[in-house]
All heavy atoms as an XYZ file, in Angstrom:
805
protein
N      16.275     68.081    148.985
C      16.930     66.831    149.324
C      15.905     65.847    149.874
O      15.097     66.189    150.720
C      18.032     67.092    150.332
C      18.632     65.836    150.907
S      19.970     66.198    152.012
C      21.182     65.175    151.259
N      15.977     64.620    149.406
C      15.080     63.579    149.888
C      15.631     63.041    151.192
O      16.802     62.704    151.293
C      14.935     62.464    148.838
C      14.263     63.039    147.597
C      14.167     61.288    149.388
C      14.098     62.079    146.471
N      14.762     62.976    152.193
C      15.200     62.583    153.527
C      14.550     61.286    153.958
O      13.479     60.920    153.493
C      14.853     63.681    154.529
C      15.547     64.982    154.222
C      15.211     66.070    155.217
O      14.655     65.746    156.285
O      15.508     67.222    154.924
N      15.226     60.598    154.854
C      14.676     59.395    155.469
C      14.733     59.565    156.976
O      15.462     60.410    157.483
C      15.468     58.160    155.030
O      16.803     58.259    155.447
N      13.964     58.750    157.702
C      14.002     58.858    159.159
C      15.416     58.642    159.682
O      16.179     57.861    159.135
C      13.059     57.742    159.621
C      12.184     57.464    158.452
C      13.025     57.756    157.237
N      15.764     59.332    160.760
C      17.128     59.251    161.287
C      17.247     58.284    162.456
O      18.246     58.273    163.143
C      17.595     60.645    161.709
O      16.740     61.151    162.706
N      16.240     57.467    162.673
C      16.262     56.505    163.776
C      17.211     55.362    163.420
O      16.985     54.645    162.461
C      14.843     55.973    164.006
C      14.755     55.134    165.262
O      15.807     54.860    165.871
O      13.627     54.760    165.622
N      18.289     55.213    164.178
C      19.303     54.208    163.865
C      19.155     52.922    164.671
O      20.018     52.059    164.626
C      20.704     54.797    164.098
C      21.039     55.863    163.089
O      20.604     55.789    161.937
N      21.790     56.852    163.502
N      18.071     52.786    165.430
C      17.872     51.568    166.208
C      17.578     50.397    165.282
O      17.053     50.573    164.199
C      16.707     51.729    167.180
C      16.950     52.744    168.262
C      15.741     52.891    169.134
N      14.645     53.393    168.295
C      13.360     53.187    168.541
N      12.985     52.503    169.586
N      12.432     53.670    167.747
N      17.901     49.204    165.734
C      17.567     48.004    164.969
C      16.053     47.890    164.867
O      15.346     48.144    165.851
C      18.149     46.774    165.659
N      15.536     47.563    163.684
C      14.077     47.481    163.544
C      13.503     46.329    164.364
O      14.112     45.268    164.481
C      13.872     47.245    162.048
C      15.180     46.793    161.530
C      16.234     47.272    162.465
N      12.336     46.574    164.955
C      11.680     45.514    165.709
C      10.886     44.625    164.754
O      10.806     44.886    163.556
C      10.813     46.093    166.815
C       9.641     46.925    166.287
O       9.330     46.880    165.085
O       9.012     47.619    167.104
N      10.291     43.591    165.284
C       9.565     42.625    164.459
C       8.418     43.267    163.689
O       8.152     42.912    162.546
C       9.033     41.481    165.317
O      10.111     40.751    165.857
N       7.740     44.225    164.305
C       6.628     44.900    163.604
C       7.132     45.700    162.408
O       6.522     45.703    161.346
C       5.865     45.805    164.560
C       5.028     45.054    165.558
C       4.306     46.031    166.475
N       3.769     45.370    167.633
C       2.504     44.986    167.743
N       1.667     45.218    166.773
N       2.089     44.383    168.823
N       8.238     46.404    162.586
C       8.799     47.202    161.497
C       9.283     46.300    160.368
O       9.078     46.605    159.189
C       9.942     48.069    162.012
N       9.902     45.193    160.736
C      10.366     44.239    159.725
C       9.170     43.662    158.972
O       9.169     43.595    157.739
C      11.197     43.110    160.377
C      12.500     43.681    160.940
C      11.479     41.992    159.374
C      13.234     42.736    161.864
N       8.126     43.281    159.695
C       6.925     42.731    159.055
C       6.273     43.762    158.140
O       5.804     43.417    157.044
C       5.937     42.256    160.118
N       6.246     45.018    158.551
C       5.657     46.074    157.714
C       6.440     46.230    156.418
O       5.849     46.414    155.346
C       5.628     47.394    158.476
N       7.746     46.117    156.499
C       8.559     46.215    155.277
C       8.355     45.011    154.376
O       8.239     45.162    153.162
C      10.027     46.410    155.638
C      10.256     47.820    156.168
C      11.681     48.129    156.422
N      11.785     49.561    156.713
C      12.872     50.123    157.169
N      13.956     49.404    157.403
N      12.906     51.424    157.392
N       8.279     43.829    154.968
C       8.003     42.642    154.151
C       6.620     42.736    153.509
O       6.439     42.389    152.346
C       8.115     41.361    154.969
C       9.525     40.940    155.291
C       9.826     40.377    156.513
C      10.551     41.098    154.379
C      11.117     39.976    156.828
C      11.847     40.714    154.671
C      12.131     40.149    155.892
N       5.643     43.239    154.257
C       4.292     43.405    153.709
C       4.309     44.381    152.539
O       3.626     44.163    151.531
C       3.327     43.871    154.801
N       5.080     45.440    152.664
C       5.176     46.414    151.572
C       5.788     45.797    150.321
O       5.489     46.222    149.204
C       5.992     47.622    152.019
N       6.602     44.788    150.504
C       7.242     44.111    149.374
C       6.388     42.985    148.805
O       6.797     42.328    147.853
C       8.599     43.544    149.813
C       9.649     44.586    150.171
C      10.851     43.910    150.823
C      10.060     45.378    148.946
N       5.205     42.777    149.351
C       4.414     41.597    148.993
C       3.522     41.770    147.765
O       2.772     40.872    147.435
C       3.555     41.159    150.188
O       2.545     42.129    150.423
N       3.620     42.900    147.102
C       2.788     43.118    145.912
C       3.694     43.282    144.686
O       4.664     44.041    144.730
C       1.928     44.364    146.099
C       0.830     44.471    145.101
N       1.051     44.839    143.795
C      -0.490     44.237    145.212
C      -0.088     44.838    143.148
N      -1.041     44.469    143.994
N       3.377     42.596    143.590
C       4.233     42.681    142.389
C       4.400     44.111    141.854
O       5.491     44.467    141.398
C       3.511     41.814    141.361
C       2.580     40.961    142.126
C       2.271     41.663    143.414
N       3.366     44.932    141.929
C       3.487     46.313    141.444
C       4.501     47.095    142.270
O       5.265     47.902    141.730
C       2.128     47.006    141.456
N       4.538     46.848    143.576
C       5.484     47.567    144.425
C       6.922     47.110    144.146
O       7.850     47.926    144.188
C       5.106     47.417    145.893
C       3.805     48.166    146.195
C       3.531     48.329    147.663
N       3.104     47.126    148.338
C       1.836     46.742    148.475
N       0.852     47.464    147.964
N       1.532     45.651    149.126
N       7.091     45.847    143.822
C       8.425     45.363    143.426
C       8.858     46.070    142.144
O       9.998     46.534    142.018
C       8.421     43.825    143.227
C       8.055     43.091    144.522
C       9.765     43.347    142.662
C       9.034     43.243    145.644
N       7.947     46.175    141.185
C       8.259     46.859    139.921
C       8.546     48.337    140.150
O       9.437     48.901    139.510
C       7.125     46.677    138.912
C       7.008     45.251    138.393
C       8.286     44.726    137.763
O       8.908     45.466    136.961
O       8.671     43.583    138.073
N       7.820     48.958    141.056
C       8.079     50.361    141.382
C       9.478     50.508    141.971
O      10.235     51.402    141.587
C       7.005     50.918    142.340
C       5.673     51.066    141.601
C       7.451     52.241    142.965
C       4.484     51.364    142.502
N       9.845     49.621    142.882
C      11.195     49.675    143.465
C      12.260     49.474    142.402
O      13.288     50.167    142.406
C      11.343     48.628    144.573
C      10.669     48.963    145.888
C      10.701     47.760    146.823
C      11.319     50.166    146.541
N      12.037     48.548    141.490
C      13.002     48.339    140.401
C      13.157     49.601    139.564
O      14.275     49.997    139.221
C      12.556     47.181    139.507
C      12.716     45.820    140.117
C      12.212     44.776    139.129
C      12.241     43.383    139.669
N      11.722     42.399    138.690
N      12.024     50.218    139.226
C      12.081     51.436    138.411
C      12.774     52.569    139.158
O      13.622     53.262    138.584
C      10.668     51.859    137.989
C      10.654     53.064    137.112
N      11.168     53.054    135.826
C      10.233     54.332    137.338
C      11.042     54.257    135.299
N      10.471     55.050    136.199
N      12.431     52.758    140.424
C      13.068     53.804    141.209
C      14.559     53.538    141.384
O      15.355     54.476    141.386
C      12.399     53.940    142.576
C      10.967     54.481    142.586
C      10.414     54.458    144.004
C      10.889     55.874    141.989
N      14.936     52.276    141.508
C      16.353     51.931    141.677
C      17.170     52.257    140.430
O      18.354     52.586    140.526
C      16.510     50.450    142.006
O      16.021     50.192    143.293
N      16.530     52.160    139.272
C      17.212     52.445    138.015
C      17.368     53.952    137.780
O      18.138     54.360    136.904
C      16.454     51.808    136.853
N      16.652     54.744    138.548
C      16.699     56.200    138.418
C      17.146     56.799    139.740
O      17.011     56.181    140.786
C      15.302     56.744    138.100
O      14.752     56.104    136.983
N      17.630     58.005    139.707
C      18.006     58.671    140.957
C      16.759     58.969    141.769
O      16.702     58.702    142.956
C      18.755     59.954    140.633
C      19.591     60.460    141.762
C      20.438     61.599    141.304
N      19.787     62.859    141.606
C      20.129     63.629    142.630
N      21.104     63.259    143.414
N      19.499     64.754    142.866
N      15.767     59.505    141.118
C      14.458     59.706    141.722
C      13.463     59.955    140.595
O      13.849     60.290    139.485
C      14.441     60.839    142.752
S      14.787     62.467    142.079
N      12.195     59.744    140.886
C      11.147     59.852    139.870
C       9.924     60.530    140.452
O       9.673     60.451    141.655
C      10.700     58.467    139.397
S      11.931     57.533    138.520
N       9.148     61.105    139.570
C       7.830     61.589    139.968
C       6.847     60.432    139.854
O       7.131     59.416    139.205
C       7.380     62.727    139.049
O       7.134     62.234    137.743
N       5.712     60.596    140.465
C       4.661     59.588    140.347
C       4.298     59.387    138.873
O       4.112     58.269    138.420
C       3.451     60.005    141.165
S       2.114     58.800    141.164
N       4.209     60.481    138.120
C       3.858     60.412    136.696
C       4.849     59.542    135.929
O       4.466     58.752    135.076
C       3.793     61.824    136.104
C       3.725     61.940    134.611
C       2.582     61.271    133.878
N       1.289     61.351    134.497
C       0.297     60.481    134.242
N       0.457     59.493    133.405
N      -0.854     60.599    134.840
N       6.141     59.661    136.225
C       7.158     58.853    135.545
C       6.967     57.371    135.857
O       7.140     56.518    134.988
C       8.558     59.318    135.937
C       8.896     60.696    135.386
C      10.126     61.315    136.013
O      10.350     61.123    137.236
O      10.847     62.010    135.286
N       6.599     57.060    137.077
C       6.337     55.659    137.441
C       5.090     55.163    136.723
O       5.068     54.063    136.182
C       6.207     55.499    138.971
C       5.851     54.067    139.338
C       7.493     55.938    139.677
N       4.051     55.998    136.687
C       2.814     55.641    135.987
C       3.116     55.338    134.523
O       2.671     54.314    133.988
C       1.762     56.777    136.099
C       0.602     56.556    135.140
C       1.265     56.892    137.529
N       3.866     56.199    133.877
C       4.194     56.001    132.463
C       4.985     54.720    132.232
O       4.797     54.039    131.234
C       4.984     57.199    131.925
C       4.159     58.463    131.840
O       2.907     58.381    131.913
O       4.767     59.546    131.715
N       5.858     54.396    133.161
C       6.685     53.190    133.021
C       5.881     51.906    133.238
O       6.088     50.916    132.540
C       7.855     53.251    134.007
C       8.711     52.032    133.986
N       9.596     51.763    132.965
C       8.803     50.988    134.849
C      10.191     50.610    133.207
N       9.734     50.128    134.342
N       4.964     51.921    134.193
C       4.260     50.697    134.571
C       2.885     50.546    133.922
O       2.280     49.490    134.024
C       4.101     50.639    136.093
C       5.385     50.551    136.883
C       5.085     50.517    138.360
C       6.192     49.324    136.480
N       2.397     51.587    133.312
C       1.076     51.545    132.680
C      -0.009     51.146    133.686
O      -0.850     50.298    133.417
C       1.090     50.610    131.472
C      -0.132     50.802    130.595
O      -0.612     51.942    130.507
O      -0.616     49.815    130.012
N       0.056     51.770    134.858
C      -0.965     51.615    135.892
C      -1.632     52.964    136.101
O      -1.053     54.005    135.781
C      -0.340     51.154    137.217
C       0.283     49.777    137.250
C       1.029     49.575    138.564
C      -0.776     48.709    137.074
N      -2.818     52.960    136.637
C      -3.520     54.203    136.931
C      -2.728     55.023    137.946
O      -2.075     54.470    138.842
C      -4.914     53.909    137.484
N      -2.813     56.338    137.831
C      -2.087     57.220    138.730
C      -2.495     56.978    140.182
O      -1.652     56.948    141.076
C      -2.333     58.682    138.323
C      -1.478     59.681    139.079
C      -2.076     60.098    140.407
O      -3.289     60.066    140.609
N      -1.218     60.473    141.337
N      -3.774     56.755    140.421
C      -4.244     56.522    141.790
C      -3.667     55.226    142.356
O      -3.338     55.145    143.538
C      -5.772     56.494    141.841
O      -6.282     55.470    141.004
N      -3.510     54.224    141.504
C      -2.932     52.938    141.930
C      -1.466     53.109    142.296
O      -1.014     52.643    143.356
C      -3.088     51.888    140.812
O      -4.464     51.743    140.517
C      -2.492     50.543    141.214
N      -0.729     53.790    141.441
C       0.694     54.024    141.709
C       0.858     54.873    142.970
O       1.708     54.581    143.814
C       1.380     54.683    140.495
C       2.797     55.122    140.835
C       1.397     53.717    139.315
N       0.027     55.892    143.131
C       0.100     56.736    144.331
C      -0.115     55.918    145.597
O       0.589     56.103    146.591
C      -0.945     57.853    144.268
O      -0.609     58.778    143.278
N      -1.071     55.017    145.565
C      -1.348     54.182    146.736
C      -0.166     53.258    147.039
O       0.238     53.104    148.196
C      -2.622     53.360    146.521
C      -3.052     52.595    147.749
C      -3.350     53.482    148.955
O      -3.820     54.602    148.836
N      -3.065     52.980    150.131
N       0.406     52.654    145.994
C       1.565     51.783    146.202
C       2.763     52.584    146.722
O       3.478     52.121    147.629
C       1.938     51.053    144.917
C       0.992     49.951    144.554
N       0.683     48.919    145.413
C       0.298     49.713    143.409
C      -0.166     48.091    144.822
N      -0.414     48.559    143.609
N       2.986     53.774    146.178
C       4.082     54.613    146.663
C       3.861     54.998    148.124
O       4.810     54.997    148.920
C       4.216     55.864    145.795
C       4.885     55.653    144.449
C       4.668     56.866    143.546
C       6.366     55.345    144.611
N       2.636     55.295    148.485
C       2.320     55.642    149.878
C       2.699     54.490    150.811
O       3.292     54.704    151.878
C       0.836     55.967    150.009
C       0.409     56.302    151.416
C      -1.076     56.558    151.492
C      -1.468     56.818    152.941
N      -2.895     56.812    153.156
N       2.381     53.276    150.423
C       2.706     52.100    151.237
C       4.217     51.946    151.365
O       4.740     51.675    152.453
C       2.050     50.840    150.640
C       0.528     50.923    150.812
C       2.621     49.558    151.263
C      -0.257     49.918    149.999
N       4.930     52.138    150.264
C       6.389     52.016    150.295
C       7.024     53.114    151.148
O       7.985     52.858    151.875
C       6.948     52.044    148.868
C       6.632     50.813    148.020
C       6.939     51.071    146.555
C       7.388     49.595    148.537
N       6.481     54.314    151.088
C       6.989     55.416    151.915
C       6.711     55.136    153.390
O       7.595     55.273    154.241
C       6.371     56.766    151.473
C       6.666     57.867    152.494
C       6.886     57.163    150.094
N       5.488     54.716    153.702
C       5.136     54.426    155.095
C       5.980     53.294    155.672
O       6.276     53.295    156.868
C       3.654     54.091    155.201
C       2.760     55.303    155.025
C       1.278     54.962    154.977
O       0.919     53.771    154.914
O       0.479     55.921    155.005
N       6.385     52.350    154.838
C       7.230     51.246    155.295
C       8.689     51.676    155.413
O       9.515     50.926    155.928
C       7.103     50.063    154.335
N       9.004     52.866    154.925
C      10.373     53.363    155.020
C      11.287     52.879    153.918
O      12.496     53.057    154.003
N      10.735     52.282    152.879
C      11.559     51.760    151.786
C      11.793     52.780    150.677
O      12.725     52.647    149.893
C      10.908     50.501    151.193
C      10.768     49.344    152.174
C       9.955     48.220    151.546
C      12.140     48.850    152.608
N      10.938     53.776    150.624
C      11.042     54.833    149.619
C      10.992     56.172    150.339
O      10.224     56.346    151.288
C       9.893     54.712    148.574
C       9.805     55.943    147.692
C      10.077     53.457    147.731
N      11.810     57.094    149.882
C      11.835     58.447    150.439
C      11.000     59.362    149.541
O      10.954     59.168    148.338
C      13.274     58.945    150.543
C      14.069     58.124    151.561
C      15.526     58.486    151.554
N      16.112     57.934    150.321
C      17.169     58.440    149.712
N      17.769     59.512    150.173
N      17.637     57.875    148.624
N      10.389     60.347    150.138
C       9.488     61.271    149.454
C       9.965     62.705    149.627
O      10.457     63.072    150.686
C       8.089     61.116    150.058
C       7.153     62.237    149.737
C       6.467     62.248    148.545
C       6.972     63.273    150.630
C       5.601     63.280    148.248
C       6.104     64.314    150.342
C       5.418     64.316    149.145
N       9.820     63.479    148.570
C      10.122     64.903    148.640
C       9.112     65.664    147.801
O       8.856     65.296    146.650
C      11.525     65.159    148.080
C      11.887     66.624    147.975
C      13.216     66.817    147.266
O      14.256     66.603    147.905
O      13.202     67.144    146.074
N       8.525     66.706    148.375
C       7.636     67.569    147.600
C       8.507     68.468    146.729
O       9.437     69.097    147.218
C       6.771     68.396    148.536
N       8.233     68.489    145.443
C       9.031     69.260    144.489
C       8.077     70.086    143.631
O       7.557     69.599    142.639
C       9.872     68.313    143.626
C      10.746     69.036    142.621
O      11.001     70.241    142.794
O      11.177     68.388    141.655
N       7.808     71.306    144.076
C       6.833     72.201    143.435
C       5.493     71.493    143.316
O       4.896     71.157    144.315
C       7.352     72.672    142.085
C       8.582     73.541    142.202
C       8.972     74.128    140.875
N      10.423     74.284    140.864
C      11.165     74.057    139.827
N      10.635     73.705    138.691
N      12.458     74.217    139.903
N       5.040     71.257    142.092
C       3.742     70.613    141.902
C       3.843     69.098    141.832
O       2.838     68.405    141.824
C       3.070     71.139    140.638
C       2.720     72.612    140.736
C       2.068     73.115    139.470
O       1.956     72.412    138.489
N       1.626     74.356    139.506
N       5.042     68.587    141.758
C       5.228     67.135    141.663
C       5.932     66.604    142.898
O       6.796     67.256    143.464
C       6.074     66.768    140.442
C       5.399     67.027    139.150
C       6.247     66.500    138.039
N       5.567     66.738    136.781
C       5.894     66.155    135.673
N       6.903     65.312    135.637
N       5.244     66.402    134.569
N       5.575     65.404    143.250
C       6.270     64.723    144.337
C       7.368     63.876    143.711
O       7.192     63.291    142.648
C       5.302     63.832    145.102
O       4.286     64.613    145.662
N       8.502     63.805    144.386
C       9.627     63.006    143.899
C       9.839     61.845    144.872
O       9.708     62.001    146.085
C      10.900     63.849    143.811
C      10.752     65.122    142.997
C      10.529     64.898    141.532
N      11.716     64.329    140.923
C      11.757     63.899    139.672
N      10.688     63.959    138.913
N      12.844     63.381    139.175
N      10.192     60.693    144.333
C      10.380     59.485    145.123
C      11.722     58.863    144.785
O      12.176     58.910    143.642
C       9.267     58.475    144.827
C       7.902     58.971    145.198
C       7.127     59.690    144.286
C       7.385     58.753    146.470
C       5.876     60.161    144.635
C       6.132     59.229    146.822
C       5.384     59.929    145.900
O       4.147     60.404    146.248
N      12.353     58.260    145.778
C      13.627     57.567    145.591
C      13.683     56.386    146.552
O      13.129     56.440    147.651
C      14.801     58.503    145.852
N      14.370     55.346    146.135
C      14.557     54.180    146.995
C      15.471     54.565    148.152
O      16.463     55.263    147.966
C      15.180     53.009    146.200
C      15.590     51.862    147.125
C      14.222     52.508    145.141
N      15.124     54.124    149.339
C      16.007     54.262    150.489
C      16.857     52.995    150.515
O      16.429     51.947    150.994
C      15.201     54.415    151.780
C      16.088     54.712    152.971
O      17.225     54.179    153.023
O      15.656     55.455    153.854
N      18.032     53.096    149.911
C      18.888     51.910    149.748
C      19.315     51.306    151.085
O      19.414     50.083    151.203
C      20.102     52.256    148.878
C      19.728     52.602    147.477
N      19.423     51.655    146.533
C      19.568     53.800    146.867
C      19.112     52.246    145.405
N      19.187     53.553    145.570
N      19.532     52.143    152.088
C      19.908     51.628    153.408
C      18.766     50.818    154.012
O      18.987     49.753    154.609
C      20.311     52.774    154.332
N      17.536     51.305    153.852
C      16.382     50.572    154.389
C      16.210     49.244    153.664
O      15.919     48.221    154.292
C      15.111     51.412    154.264
N      16.398     49.240    152.356
C      16.269     48.002    151.588
C      17.373     47.015    151.976
O      17.120     45.814    152.106
C      16.303     48.307    150.094
C      15.593     47.346    149.182
C      14.179     47.037    149.621
C      15.597     47.878    147.757
N      18.565     47.520    152.221
C      19.654     46.659    152.699
C      19.315     46.103    154.079
O      19.644     44.954    154.392
C      20.968     47.438    152.741
N      18.626     46.905    154.885
C      18.194     46.436    156.203
C      17.198     45.295    156.100
O      17.222     44.359    156.913
N      16.312     45.351    155.107
C      15.370     44.247    154.877
C      16.142     42.983    154.536
O      15.858     41.903    155.061
C      14.363     44.594    153.748
C      13.545     43.382    153.353
C      13.454     45.723    154.186
N      17.115     43.131    153.673
C      17.945     41.979    153.298
C      18.660     41.392    154.514
O      18.672     40.172    154.716
C      18.968     42.405    152.242
O      19.814     41.347    151.905
N      19.217     42.257    155.350
C      19.910     41.799    156.554
C      18.943     41.133    157.527
O      19.275     40.102    158.136
C      20.620     42.968    157.229
N      17.745     41.694    157.660
C      16.739     41.105    158.547
C      16.345     39.714    158.081
O      16.208     38.792    158.892
C      15.495     41.989    158.617
O      15.796     43.218    159.198
N      16.171     39.558    156.779
C      15.821     38.252    156.237
C      16.969     37.266    156.421
O      16.752     36.126    156.828
C      15.445     38.371    154.754
C      15.021     37.075    154.082
C      13.821     36.446    154.797
C      14.702     37.332    152.615
N      18.182     37.714    156.185
C      19.356     36.854    156.381
C      19.453     36.413    157.835
O      19.655     35.225    158.129
C      20.629     37.590    155.955
C      21.885     36.731    156.078
C      23.168     37.518    155.840
N      23.300     38.561    156.845
C      23.298     39.869    156.586
N      23.168     40.310    155.370
N      23.419     40.742    157.578
N      19.260     37.354    158.768
C      19.318     37.024    160.196
C      18.225     36.034    160.578
O      18.465     35.100    161.344
C      19.189     38.282    161.057
C      20.382     39.204    160.925
O      21.443     38.783    160.374
O      20.253     40.378    161.352
N      17.025     36.240    160.046
C      15.915     35.330    160.322
C      16.221     33.931    159.800
O      16.038     32.935    160.527
C      14.624     35.859    159.705
C      13.378     34.985    159.868
C      13.033     34.819    161.341
C      12.221     35.587    159.088
N      16.683     33.839    158.576
C      17.004     32.535    157.992
C      18.119     31.867    158.784
O      18.056     30.671    159.111
C      17.387     32.669    156.504
C      17.983     31.382    155.960
C      16.176     33.100    155.689
N      19.142     32.631    159.136
C      20.246     32.067    159.902
C      19.799     31.585    161.278
O      20.233     30.535    161.749
C      21.380     33.083    160.050
C      22.145     33.291    158.765
O      22.089     32.463    157.849
N      22.838     34.402    158.651
N      18.917     32.326    161.942
C      18.475     31.905    163.276
C      17.558     30.696    163.203
O      17.547     29.861    164.112
C      17.781     33.063    163.997
O      16.533     33.362    163.407
N      16.791     30.581    162.147
C      15.876     29.455    162.005
C      16.568     28.202    161.508
O      16.094     27.097    161.774
C      14.738     29.800    161.035
S      13.631     31.071    161.662
N      17.622     28.380    160.767
C      18.279     27.231    160.118
C      19.622     26.880    160.748
O      20.305     25.989    160.248
C      18.468     27.530    158.640
S      16.928     27.817    157.765
N      20.001     27.552    161.812
C      21.327     27.350    162.410
C      21.503     25.936    162.952
O      22.587     25.384    162.933
C      21.566     28.369    163.520
N      20.428     25.319    163.411
C      20.543     23.989    164.020
C      20.425     22.862    163.006
O      20.531     21.697    163.365
C      19.474     23.828    165.100
O      18.185     23.885    164.507
N      20.222     23.173    161.757
C      20.060     22.121    160.734
C      21.336     21.676    160.153
O      22.278     22.206    159.924
C      19.137     22.622    159.635
C      17.743     22.768    160.161
C      16.843     23.162    159.063
N      15.496     23.245    159.633
C      14.400     23.165    158.939
N      14.450     22.996    157.657
N      13.242     23.254    159.500
């Protein structure tokens, strides 16, 4: 089973910034799209879909996992990855809250 952190506290500004930073590369957006279309994928499946070097995809997946946007599971010789939909929804909510707080007086 692919697991995500169980910390239910509201993310602080650093955590929100780390997630936005993880979303700041076009390859990582494409990886999230591909993972979202599948239940979970191996790194090799992402490599085949995006036509990027395995080392490049591994590095991007590592960033997404560290930001909490993708969940990781060791599966025999292959690692499996899946989007953490709750974390991605949290990014959306954080952005909505930021926009609302900045634009409320306009």
